[in-house]
MARVO-943977 format. One record per atom (N, C-alpha, C, O): residue number from 0; atom name; x, y, z. Coordinates in Angstrom, 1 decimal, padded with zeros to 4 digits. Each point is the difference from the previous one (the first is absolute). Layout:
! residues N
{r NUM,'CA',{X,Y,Z}}
...
***
This chain:
! residues 120
{r 0,'N',{117.7,078.1,130.9}}
{r 0,'CA',{000.5,000.2,001.3}}
{r 0,'C',{001.1,-000.9,000.3}}
{r 0,'O',{-000.1,-001.2,-000.2}}
{r 1,'N',{001.2,001.8,000.6}}
{r 1,'CA',{001.2,-000.8,000.3}}
{r 1,'C',{000.1,-000.4,001.5}}
{r 1,'O',{-000.2,000.8,000.8}}
{r 2,'N',{000.5,-002.0,-000.6}}
{r 2,'CA',{000.2,-000.5,001.4}}
{r 2,'C',{001.5,-000.2,000.1}}
{r 2,'O',{000.7,-000.7,-000.8}}
{r 3,'N',{-000.1,001.3,001.9}}
{r 3,'CA',{001.4,-000.1,000.2}}
{r 3,'C',{000.2,-000.7,001.4}}
{r 3,'O',{-000.6,000.3,001.0}}
{r 4,'N',{001.5,-001.3,-001.1}}
{r 4,'CA',{000.4,-000.7,001.3}}
{r 4,'C',{001.2,000.7,000.6}}
{r 4,'O',{000.9,000.4,-000.7}}
{r 5,'N',{-000.9,-000.2,002.0}}
{r 5,'CA',{001.1,000.7,000.7}}
{r 5,'C',{000.4,-000.9,001.1}}
{r 5,'O',{-000.8,-000.7,000.6}}
{r 6,'N',{002.1,000.7,-000.3}}
{r 6,'CA',{000.5,-000.8,001.1}}
{r 6,'C',{-000.2,000.9,001.3}}
{r 6,'O',{000.6,001.1,000.1}}
{r 7,'N',{-001.3,-001.6,000.9}}
{r 7,'CA',{-000.2,000.7,001.2}}
{r 7,'C',{001.1,-000.2,001.0}}
{r 7,'O',{000.6,-001.1,000.0}}
{r 8,'N',{-000.2,002.2,000.7}}
{r 8,'CA',{001.0,-000.2,001.0}}
{r 8,'C',{-000.4,-001.1,001.0}}
{r 8,'O',{-001.2,-000.2,000.3}}
{r 9,'N',{002.2,-000.4,000.3}}
{r 9,'CA',{-000.2,-001.1,001.0}}
{r 9,'C',{-000.6,000.7,001.3}}
{r 9,'O',{000.4,001.0,000.4}}
{r 10,'N',{-001.5,-001.6,000.1}}
{r 10,'CA',{-000.6,000.5,001.2}}
{r 10,'C',{000.7,-000.5,001.2}}
{r 10,'O',{000.5,-001.2,000.1}}
{r 11,'N',{-000.4,002.0,000.9}}
{r 11,'CA',{000.6,-000.4,001.3}}
{r 11,'C',{-001.1,-000.6,000.9}}
{r 11,'O',{-001.2,000.1,-000.4}}
{r 12,'N',{001.6,-000.7,001.5}}
{r 12,'CA',{-001.0,-000.5,000.9}}
{r 12,'C',{-000.5,001.1,000.8}}
{r 12,'O',{000.6,001.0,000.3}}
{r 13,'N',{-001.9,-001.1,000.2}}
{r 13,'CA',{-000.6,001.1,000.7}}
{r 13,'C',{000.8,000.3,001.3}}
{r 13,'O',{000.1,001.2,000.3}}
{r 14,'N',{000.5,-002.2,000.3}}
{r 14,'CA',{000.8,000.3,001.2}}
{r 14,'C',{001.2,000.8,-000.3}}
{r 14,'O',{000.6,000.7,000.9}}
{r 15,'N',{-000.1,-000.7,-002.1}}
{r 15,'CA',{001.2,000.8,-000.4}}
{r 15,'C',{-000.3,001.4,-000.3}}
{r 15,'O',{000.9,000.8,-000.1}}
{r 16,'N',{-002.2,-000.5,-000.1}}
{r 16,'CA',{-000.3,001.4,-000.3}}
{r 16,'C',{000.3,001.0,001.1}}
{r 16,'O',{000.5,001.1,-000.3}}
{r 17,'N',{-000.7,-001.5,001.5}}
{r 17,'CA',{000.4,000.9,001.1}}
{r 17,'C',{001.4,000.4,000.0}}
{r 17,'O',{000.4,001.1,000.2}}
{r 18,'N',{000.5,-002.1,-000.5}}
{r 18,'CA',{001.5,000.3,000.0}}
{r 18,'C',{000.2,000.9,-001.2}}
{r 18,'O',{000.9,000.9,000.1}}
{r 19,'N',{-001.6,-001.1,-001.2}}
{r 19,'CA',{000.2,000.9,-001.2}}
{r 19,'C',{-000.4,001.4,000.3}}
{r 19,'O',{000.7,001.0,-000.3}}
{r 20,'N',{-001.8,-000.8,001.0}}
{r 20,'CA',{-000.5,001.3,000.4}}
{r 20,'C',{001.0,000.7,001.0}}
{r 20,'O',{000.2,001.2,-000.1}}
{r 21,'N',{000.3,-002.0,001.0}}
{r 21,'CA',{001.0,000.5,000.9}}
{r 21,'C',{001.3,000.4,-000.6}}
{r 21,'O',{000.8,000.8,000.5}}
{r 22,'N',{-000.5,-001.3,-001.7}}
{r 22,'CA',{001.2,000.2,-000.7}}
{r 22,'C',{000.0,001.4,-000.7}}
{r 22,'O',{001.1,000.5,-000.4}}
{r 23,'N',{-002.2,000.1,000.2}}
{r 23,'CA',{-000.1,001.3,-000.7}}
{r 23,'C',{000.2,001.1,001.1}}
{r 23,'O',{-000.3,-000.2,001.2}}
{r 24,'N',{000.7,001.4,-001.6}}
{r 24,'CA',{000.2,001.0,001.0}}
{r 24,'C',{-001.3,000.7,000.4}}
{r 24,'O',{-001.0,-000.3,-000.6}}
{r 25,'N',{001.1,001.2,001.6}}
{r 25,'CA',{-001.2,000.6,000.5}}
{r 25,'C',{-000.9,000.7,-001.0}}
{r 25,'O',{-001.2,-000.1,000.0}}
{r 26,'N',{001.9,000.9,-000.8}}
{r 26,'CA',{-000.7,000.8,-001.0}}
{r 26,'C',{-000.7,-001.0,-001.0}}
{r 26,'O',{-001.2,000.3,-000.4}}
{r 27,'N',{001.9,-001.3,000.0}}
{r 27,'CA',{-000.6,-001.0,-000.9}}
{r 27,'C',{-001.2,-000.7,000.7}}
{r 27,'O',{-001.0,-000.3,-000.7}}
{r 28,'N',{001.2,000.0,002.0}}
{r 28,'CA',{-001.1,-000.7,000.7}}
{r 28,'C',{-001.2,000.9,000.1}}
{r 28,'O',{-001.2,-000.5,-000.1}}
{r 29,'N',{001.3,001.8,000.2}}
{r 29,'CA',{-001.1,000.9,000.0}}
{r 29,'C',{-000.7,000.0,-001.3}}
{r 29,'O',{-001.2,000.0,-000.1}}
{r 30,'N',{002.0,000.0,-001.0}}
{r 30,'CA',{-000.6,-000.1,-001.4}}
{r 30,'C',{-000.7,-001.3,-000.2}}
{r 30,'O',{-001.1,000.0,-000.6}}
{r 31,'N',{001.7,-001.1,001.1}}
{r 31,'CA',{-000.6,-001.3,-000.1}}
{r 31,'C',{-001.4,000.0,000.7}}
{r 31,'O',{-000.9,-000.5,-000.5}}
{r 32,'N',{000.9,001.1,001.7}}
{r 32,'CA',{-001.3,000.0,000.8}}
{r 32,'C',{-001.0,000.9,-000.8}}
{r 32,'O',{-001.2,-000.3,000.0}}
{r 33,'N',{001.7,001.4,-000.6}}
{r 33,'CA',{-000.9,000.8,-000.9}}
{r 33,'C',{-000.6,-000.8,-001.1}}
{r 33,'O',{-001.2,000.1,-000.2}}
{r 34,'N',{002.0,-000.8,-000.5}}
{r 34,'CA',{-000.5,-000.9,-001.1}}
{r 34,'C',{-001.0,-001.0,000.5}}
{r 34,'O',{-001.1,-000.1,-000.6}}
{r 35,'N',{001.4,-000.6,001.7}}
{r 35,'CA',{-000.9,-001.0,000.5}}
{r 35,'C',{-001.3,000.6,000.5}}
{r 35,'O',{-001.0,-000.6,-000.2}}
{r 36,'N',{001.1,001.8,000.8}}
{r 36,'CA',{-001.2,000.6,000.5}}
{r 36,'C',{-000.9,000.3,-001.2}}
{r 36,'O',{-001.2,-000.2,000.0}}
{r 37,'N',{001.7,000.8,-001.1}}
{r 37,'CA',{-000.8,000.3,-001.2}}
{r 37,'C',{-000.6,-001.3,-000.6}}
{r 37,'O',{-001.1,000.0,-000.4}}
{r 38,'N',{001.9,-001.1,000.4}}
{r 38,'CA',{-000.6,-001.2,-000.5}}
{r 38,'C',{-001.1,-000.5,000.8}}
{r 38,'O',{-001.0,-000.5,-000.4}}
{r 39,'N',{001.2,000.5,001.8}}
{r 39,'CA',{-001.0,-000.5,000.9}}
{r 39,'C',{-001.3,000.8,-000.1}}
{r 39,'O',{-001.1,-000.5,000.2}}
{r 40,'N',{001.3,001.8,-000.5}}
{r 40,'CA',{-001.2,000.9,-000.1}}
{r 40,'C',{-000.6,000.0,-001.4}}
{r 40,'O',{-001.0,000.7,-000.3}}
{r 41,'N',{001.6,-001.5,-000.6}}
{r 41,'CA',{-000.4,-000.2,-001.4}}
{r 41,'C',{000.0,001.4,-000.7}}
{r 41,'O',{-000.8,000.3,-000.9}}
{r 42,'N',{001.8,000.5,001.2}}
{r 42,'CA',{000.2,001.3,-000.7}}
{r 42,'C',{000.8,-000.2,-001.2}}
{r 42,'O',{000.9,-000.8,-000.1}}
{r 43,'N',{-001.3,001.6,-001.0}}
{r 43,'CA',{000.8,000.0,-001.2}}
{r 43,'C',{001.1,001.0,000.2}}
{r 43,'O',{-000.2,001.1,000.4}}
{r 44,'N',{001.5,-001.5,-000.6}}
{r 44,'CA',{001.1,000.9,000.1}}
{r 44,'C',{001.1,-000.3,-000.9}}
{r 44,'O',{000.1,-001.2,-000.5}}
{r 45,'N',{000.7,002.1,000.2}}
{r 45,'CA',{001.1,-000.1,-001.0}}
{r 45,'C',{001.3,000.5,000.7}}
{r 45,'O',{000.0,001.1,000.6}}
{r 46,'N',{001.0,-001.9,-000.6}}
{r 46,'CA',{001.2,000.3,000.7}}
{r 46,'C',{001.2,-000.1,-000.9}}
{r 46,'O',{000.0,-000.8,-000.9}}
{r 47,'N',{001.1,001.5,001.3}}
{r 47,'CA',{001.3,-000.1,-000.7}}
{r 47,'C',{001.0,-000.2,001.1}}
{r 47,'O',{000.1,000.7,000.9}}
{r 48,'N',{000.8,-001.7,-001.1}}
{r 48,'CA',{001.1,-000.3,000.9}}
{r 48,'C',{001.2,000.4,-000.7}}
{r 48,'O',{000.4,-000.6,-001.0}}
{r 49,'N',{000.3,001.6,001.5}}
{r 49,'CA',{001.3,000.5,-000.6}}
{r 49,'C',{001.0,000.2,001.0}}
{r 49,'O',{-000.2,-000.1,001.2}}
{r 50,'N',{001.5,000.3,-001.6}}
{r 50,'CA',{001.1,000.3,000.9}}
{r 50,'C',{001.3,-000.5,-000.7}}
{r 50,'O',{000.0,-000.5,-001.1}}
{r 51,'N',{001.0,000.8,001.8}}
{r 51,'CA',{001.4,-000.3,-000.5}}
{r 51,'C',{000.3,-001.5,000.1}}
{r 51,'O',{-000.7,-000.8,000.6}}
{r 52,'N',{001.9,000.5,-001.1}}
{r 52,'CA',{000.4,-001.4,000.0}}
{r 52,'C',{000.3,-000.4,001.5}}
{r 52,'O',{000.5,000.8,000.8}}
{r 53,'N',{-000.9,-002.0,-000.5}}
{r 53,'CA',{000.2,-000.5,001.4}}
{r 53,'C',{-000.8,000.5,001.1}}
{r 53,'O',{000.3,-000.2,001.1}}
{r 54,'N',{-001.4,000.9,-001.5}}
{r 54,'CA',{-000.9,000.6,001.1}}
{r 54,'C',{-001.1,-001.0,000.4}}
{r 54,'O',{-000.8,000.4,000.9}}
{r 55,'N',{000.7,-001.6,-001.5}}
{r 55,'CA',{-001.0,-000.9,000.4}}
{r 55,'C',{-001.3,-000.1,-000.8}}
{r 55,'O',{-001.0,-000.5,000.5}}
{r 56,'N',{001.0,001.1,-001.7}}
{r 56,'CA',{-001.2,-000.1,-000.8}}
{r 56,'C',{-000.5,-001.4,-000.3}}
{r 56,'O',{-001.1,-000.3,000.2}}
{r 57,'N',{002.1,-000.5,-000.6}}
{r 57,'CA',{-000.3,-001.4,-000.3}}
{r 57,'C',{-000.5,-000.7,001.2}}
{r 57,'O',{-001.0,-000.8,-000.1}}
{r 58,'N',{001.6,000.9,001.2}}
{r 58,'CA',{-000.4,-000.7,001.2}}
{r 58,'C',{-001.4,000.5,000.4}}
{r 58,'O',{-000.9,-000.8,000.4}}
{r 59,'N',{000.6,002.1,-000.5}}
{r 59,'CA',{-001.3,000.5,000.4}}
{r 59,'C',{-001.1,-000.6,-001.0}}
{r 59,'O',{-001.0,-000.5,000.4}}
{r 60,'N',{001.3,000.6,-001.7}}
{r 60,'CA',{-001.0,-000.5,-001.0}}
{r 60,'C',{-000.2,-001.5,000.2}}
{r 60,'O',{-001.1,-000.5,-000.1}}
{r 61,'N',{002.1,-000.3,000.4}}
{r 61,'CA',{-000.1,-001.4,000.2}}
{r 61,'C',{-000.8,-000.3,001.3}}
{r 61,'O',{-000.9,-000.9,-000.1}}
{r 62,'N',{001.1,001.7,001.1}}
{r 62,'CA',{-000.8,-000.2,001.2}}
{r 62,'C',{-001.5,000.3,-000.2}}
{r 62,'O',{-000.9,-000.7,000.4}}
{r 63,'N',{000.6,001.8,-001.2}}
{r 63,'CA',{-001.4,000.3,-000.3}}
{r 63,'C',{-000.6,-001.1,-000.9}}
{r 63,'O',{-001.1,-000.4,000.3}}
{r 64,'N',{001.9,000.0,-001.3}}
{r 64,'CA',{-000.5,-001.1,-000.9}}
{r 64,'C',{-000.4,-001.3,000.8}}
{r 64,'O',{-001.0,-000.5,-000.1}}
{r 65,'N',{002.0,000.1,001.0}}
{r 65,'CA',{-000.2,-001.2,000.8}}
{r 65,'C',{-001.3,000.1,000.9}}
{r 65,'O',{-000.8,-000.9,000.1}}
{r 66,'N',{000.7,002.0,000.5}}
{r 66,'CA',{-001.1,000.2,000.9}}
{r 66,'C',{-001.3,000.0,-000.7}}
{r 66,'O',{-001.0,-000.6,000.4}}
{r 67,'N',{000.9,001.4,-001.5}}
{r 67,'CA',{-001.3,000.0,-000.7}}
{r 67,'C',{-000.3,-001.3,-000.6}}
{r 67,'O',{-001.2,-000.4,000.0}}
{r 68,'N',{002.1,-000.3,-000.5}}
{r 68,'CA',{-000.2,-001.3,-000.6}}
{r 68,'C',{-000.5,-001.0,001.0}}
{r 68,'O',{-000.9,-000.8,-000.2}}
{r 69,'N',{001.6,000.7,001.3}}
{r 69,'CA',{-000.4,-000.9,001.1}}
{r 69,'C',{-001.4,000.3,000.5}}
{r 69,'O',{-000.8,-000.9,000.3}}
{r 70,'N',{000.5,002.2,-000.2}}
{r 70,'CA',{-001.3,000.5,000.5}}
{r 70,'C',{-001.1,-000.5,-001.0}}
{r 70,'O',{-001.0,-000.6,000.4}}
{r 71,'N',{001.3,000.8,-001.7}}
{r 71,'CA',{-001.0,-000.4,-001.0}}
{r 71,'C',{-000.2,-001.5,-000.1}}
{r 71,'O',{-001.1,-000.5,-000.2}}
{r 72,'N',{002.2,-000.2,000.3}}
{r 72,'CA',{-000.1,-001.5,000.0}}
{r 72,'C',{-000.6,-000.6,001.2}}
{r 72,'O',{-000.4,-001.2,-000.1}}
{r 73,'N',{000.2,002.0,001.2}}
{r 73,'CA',{-000.6,-000.6,001.2}}
{r 73,'C',{-001.5,000.0,-000.1}}
{r 73,'O',{-000.7,-000.6,000.8}}
{r 74,'N',{000.1,001.2,-001.8}}
{r 74,'CA',{-001.4,000.0,-000.2}}
{r 74,'C',{-000.4,-001.4,-000.4}}
{r 74,'O',{000.5,-000.5,-001.0}}
{r 75,'N',{-001.5,-000.1,001.7}}
{r 75,'CA',{-000.4,-001.4,-000.4}}
{r 75,'C',{-000.5,-000.1,-001.4}}
{r 75,'O',{-000.7,000.9,-000.5}}
{r 76,'N',{001.1,-001.9,-000.2}}
{r 76,'CA',{-000.4,-000.3,-001.4}}
{r 76,'C',{000.9,000.7,-001.0}}
{r 76,'O',{-000.3,-000.1,-001.2}}
{r 77,'N',{001.3,000.9,001.7}}
{r 77,'CA',{000.9,000.7,-001.0}}
{r 77,'C',{000.9,-001.0,-000.7}}
{r 77,'O',{000.6,-000.9,000.6}}
{r 78,'N',{-000.4,001.1,-001.9}}
{r 78,'CA',{001.0,-000.7,-000.7}}
{r 78,'C',{001.4,000.6,000.2}}
{r 78,'O',{000.2,001.1,-000.5}}
{r 79,'N',{000.6,-001.8,001.2}}
{r 79,'CA',{001.3,000.6,000.4}}
{r 79,'C',{001.0,000.0,-001.2}}
{r 79,'O',{001.1,000.5,000.2}}
{r 80,'N',{-001.5,-001.1,-001.3}}
{r 80,'CA',{000.9,000.0,-001.2}}
{r 80,'C',{-000.2,001.3,-000.8}}
{r 80,'O',{000.8,000.2,-001.0}}
{r 81,'N',{-001.8,000.6,001.3}}
{r 81,'CA',{-000.2,001.2,-000.9}}
{r 81,'C',{000.7,001.2,000.7}}
{r 81,'O',{000.1,000.1,001.2}}
{r 82,'N',{000.3,000.8,-002.1}}
{r 82,'CA',{000.6,001.3,000.5}}
{r 82,'C',{-001.0,000.9,000.7}}
{r 82,'O',{-001.1,000.2,-000.5}}
{r 83,'N',{001.4,000.2,001.7}}
{r 83,'CA',{-000.8,001.0,000.7}}
{r 83,'C',{000.6,001.4,-000.1}}
{r 83,'O',{-000.7,001.0,000.0}}
{r 84,'N',{002.0,-001.0,-000.1}}
{r 84,'CA',{000.8,001.3,-000.1}}
{r 84,'C',{000.9,-000.1,-001.2}}
{r 84,'O',{000.7,-001.1,-000.1}}
{r 85,'N',{-000.7,002.1,-000.7}}
{r 85,'CA',{000.9,-000.1,-001.2}}
{r 85,'C',{001.1,001.0,000.2}}
{r 85,'O',{-000.2,001.2,000.1}}
{r 86,'N',{001.5,-001.7,000.0}}
{r 86,'CA',{001.1,000.9,000.2}}
{r 86,'C',{000.5,000.5,-001.3}}
{r 86,'O',{000.3,-000.7,-000.9}}
{r 87,'N',{-000.3,002.1,000.8}}
{r 87,'CA',{000.5,000.6,-001.3}}
{r 87,'C',{000.8,001.3,000.4}}
{r 87,'O',{-000.3,000.6,001.0}}
{r 88,'N',{001.1,-000.2,-001.9}}
{r 88,'CA',{000.9,001.2,000.2}}
{r 88,'C',{000.2,000.6,-001.4}}
{r 88,'O',{-000.2,-000.6,-001.0}}
{r 89,'N',{000.6,001.9,001.0}}
{r 89,'CA',{000.2,000.7,-001.2}}
{r 89,'C',{001.2,-000.4,-000.9}}
{r 89,'O',{000.0,000.2,-001.2}}
{r 90,'N',{001.0,-000.8,001.8}}
{r 90,'CA',{001.2,-000.4,-000.7}}
{r 90,'C',{000.3,-001.5,000.1}}
{r 90,'O',{-000.5,-000.6,001.0}}
{r 91,'N',{001.2,000.0,-001.9}}
{r 91,'CA',{000.3,-001.4,000.1}}
{r 91,'C',{000.9,-000.3,001.2}}
{r 91,'O',{-000.3,-001.0,000.7}}
{r 92,'N',{001.2,001.9,-000.4}}
{r 92,'CA',{000.9,-000.3,001.2}}
{r 92,'C',{-000.9,000.0,001.3}}
{r 92,'O',{000.2,-000.9,000.8}}
{r 93,'N',{-001.1,001.9,-000.7}}
{r 93,'CA',{-000.8,000.0,001.2}}
{r 93,'C',{-001.0,-001.2,000.1}}
{r 93,'O',{-000.2,-000.5,001.1}}
{r 94,'N',{-000.3,000.2,-002.3}}
{r 94,'CA',{-000.9,-001.2,000.0}}
{r 94,'C',{000.7,-001.3,000.4}}
{r 94,'O',{-000.5,-000.8,000.7}}
{r 95,'N',{001.7,000.7,-001.2}}
{r 95,'CA',{000.8,-001.2,000.3}}
{r 95,'C',{000.3,-000.1,001.5}}
{r 95,'O',{-000.1,-001.0,000.6}}
{r 96,'N',{000.4,002.2,000.0}}
{r 96,'CA',{000.3,000.0,001.4}}
{r 96,'C',{-001.1,-000.4,000.9}}
{r 96,'O',{000.3,-000.6,001.1}}
{r 97,'N',{-001.5,000.8,-001.5}}
{r 97,'CA',{-001.1,-000.4,000.8}}
{r 97,'C',{-000.7,-001.3,-000.5}}
{r 97,'O',{-001.0,-000.5,000.6}}
{r 98,'N',{001.6,-000.1,-001.6}}
{r 98,'CA',{-000.6,-001.3,-000.5}}
{r 98,'C',{-001.3,000.3,-000.8}}
{r 98,'O',{-000.9,-000.9,000.0}}
{r 99,'N',{000.8,002.0,-000.6}}
{r 99,'CA',{-001.2,000.4,-000.7}}
{r 99,'C',{000.2,000.2,-001.5}}
{r 99,'O',{001.0,-000.5,-000.6}}
{r 100,'N',{-001.9,001.3,000.0}}
{r 100,'CA',{000.1,000.3,-001.4}}
{r 100,'C',{000.0,001.5,-000.2}}
{r 100,'O',{-000.3,000.7,000.9}}
{r 101,'N',{000.6,-000.3,-002.1}}
{r 101,'CA',{-000.1,001.5,-000.3}}
{r 101,'C',{-001.4,000.4,-000.2}}
{r 101,'O',{-000.9,-000.8,-000.4}}
{r 102,'N',{000.6,002.1,000.7}}
{r 102,'CA',{-001.3,000.5,-000.3}}
{r 102,'C',{-000.4,-000.2,-001.4}}
{r 102,'O',{-001.2,-000.2,-000.3}}
{r 103,'N',{002.2,000.4,-000.6}}
{r 103,'CA',{-000.3,-000.1,-001.5}}
{r 103,'C',{-000.5,-001.4,-000.3}}
{r 103,'O',{-000.9,-000.2,-000.8}}
{r 104,'N',{001.6,-000.8,001.4}}
{r 104,'CA',{-000.5,-001.4,-000.4}}
{r 104,'C',{-001.3,-000.4,000.7}}
{r 104,'O',{-000.8,-000.6,-000.7}}
{r 105,'N',{000.6,001.1,001.9}}
{r 105,'CA',{-001.2,-000.4,000.7}}
{r 105,'C',{-001.3,000.7,-000.7}}
{r 105,'O',{-001.0,-000.7,-000.2}}
{r 106,'N',{001.2,001.9,-000.1}}
{r 106,'CA',{-001.2,000.8,-000.6}}
{r 106,'C',{000.1,000.2,-001.5}}
{r 106,'O',{-000.8,000.8,-000.5}}
{r 107,'N',{001.7,-001.6,-000.1}}
{r 107,'CA',{000.1,000.1,-001.5}}
{r 107,'C',{000.2,001.5,-000.5}}
{r 107,'O',{-000.7,000.4,-001.0}}
{r 108,'N',{001.5,000.3,001.7}}
{r 108,'CA',{000.3,001.4,-000.4}}
{r 108,'C',{001.0,000.0,-001.1}}
{r 108,'O',{000.9,-000.8,-000.1}}
{r 109,'N',{-001.1,001.8,-000.9}}
{r 109,'CA',{000.9,000.1,-001.1}}
{r 109,'C',{001.4,000.5,000.5}}
{r 109,'O',{000.0,000.9,000.9}}
{r 110,'N',{001.0,-001.4,-001.4}}
{r 110,'CA',{001.3,000.5,000.3}}
{r 110,'C',{000.4,001.0,-001.0}}
{r 110,'O',{000.2,-000.3,-001.2}}
{r 111,'N',{-000.1,001.6,001.6}}
{r 111,'CA',{000.3,001.1,-000.8}}
{r 111,'C',{001.3,000.6,000.3}}
{r 111,'O',{000.1,000.6,001.1}}
{r 112,'N',{000.8,-000.6,-002.0}}
{r 112,'CA',{001.3,000.6,000.4}}
{r 112,'C',{000.3,001.3,-000.8}}
{r 112,'O',{001.1,000.4,000.0}}
{r 113,'N',{-002.1,000.1,-000.5}}
{r 113,'CA',{000.1,001.3,-000.7}}
{r 113,'C',{-000.5,001.1,000.9}}
{r 113,'O',{-000.6,-000.2,001.0}}
{r 114,'N',{000.8,001.5,-001.4}}
{r 114,'CA',{-000.5,001.1,000.7}}
{r 114,'C',{-001.4,000.4,-000.4}}
{r 114,'O',{-000.5,001.0,000.5}}
{r 115,'N',{-000.1,-001.8,-001.4}}
{r 115,'CA',{-001.3,000.3,-000.5}}
{r 115,'C',{-001.0,-000.6,001.0}}
{r 115,'O',{000.1,-001.2,000.2}}
{r 116,'N',{-001.0,001.9,000.4}}
{r 116,'CA',{-001.0,-000.5,000.9}}
{r 116,'C',{-001.4,000.1,-000.6}}
{r 116,'O',{-000.3,000.9,-000.7}}
{r 117,'N',{-000.5,-001.9,001.1}}
{r 117,'CA',{-001.4,000.1,-000.4}}
{r 117,'C',{-000.9,000.4,001.1}}
{r 117,'O',{000.3,-000.4,001.2}}
{r 118,'N',{-001.3,001.1,-001.4}}
{r 118,'CA',{-001.0,000.3,001.0}}
{r 118,'C',{-000.8,-001.2,000.3}}
{r 118,'O',{-000.3,-000.8,-000.8}}
{r 119,'N',{000.0,000.6,002.1}}
{r 119,'CA',{-000.8,-001.1,000.4}}
{r 119,'C',{-001.5,000.3,-000.1}}
{r 119,'O',{-000.8,-000.8,000.3}}
***
């Protein structure tokens, strides 16, 4: 079993979270509320954040990350040095933009550049 150390994004102060939430647009704020509602209800859910350049994907993902991490770290006895949320993206450019890792590196997926596909 391999253990990998990752550099976690810097956490903001709890008081700065409100300003961060206010900095996203209304549609993003609705999506943020949807994510937080699912987390609060302990629902399992899978989401994809997409869109064109400059539409605020990174800001939205950062806001969700900060909120979830601050929430998890507020539980008494929690080790604040451990990752609660792992930021990952399908491409290196996208992963770099959010301060995360690629899906391939996180989940040890094989990098296949041929047109031959294997059945799962």
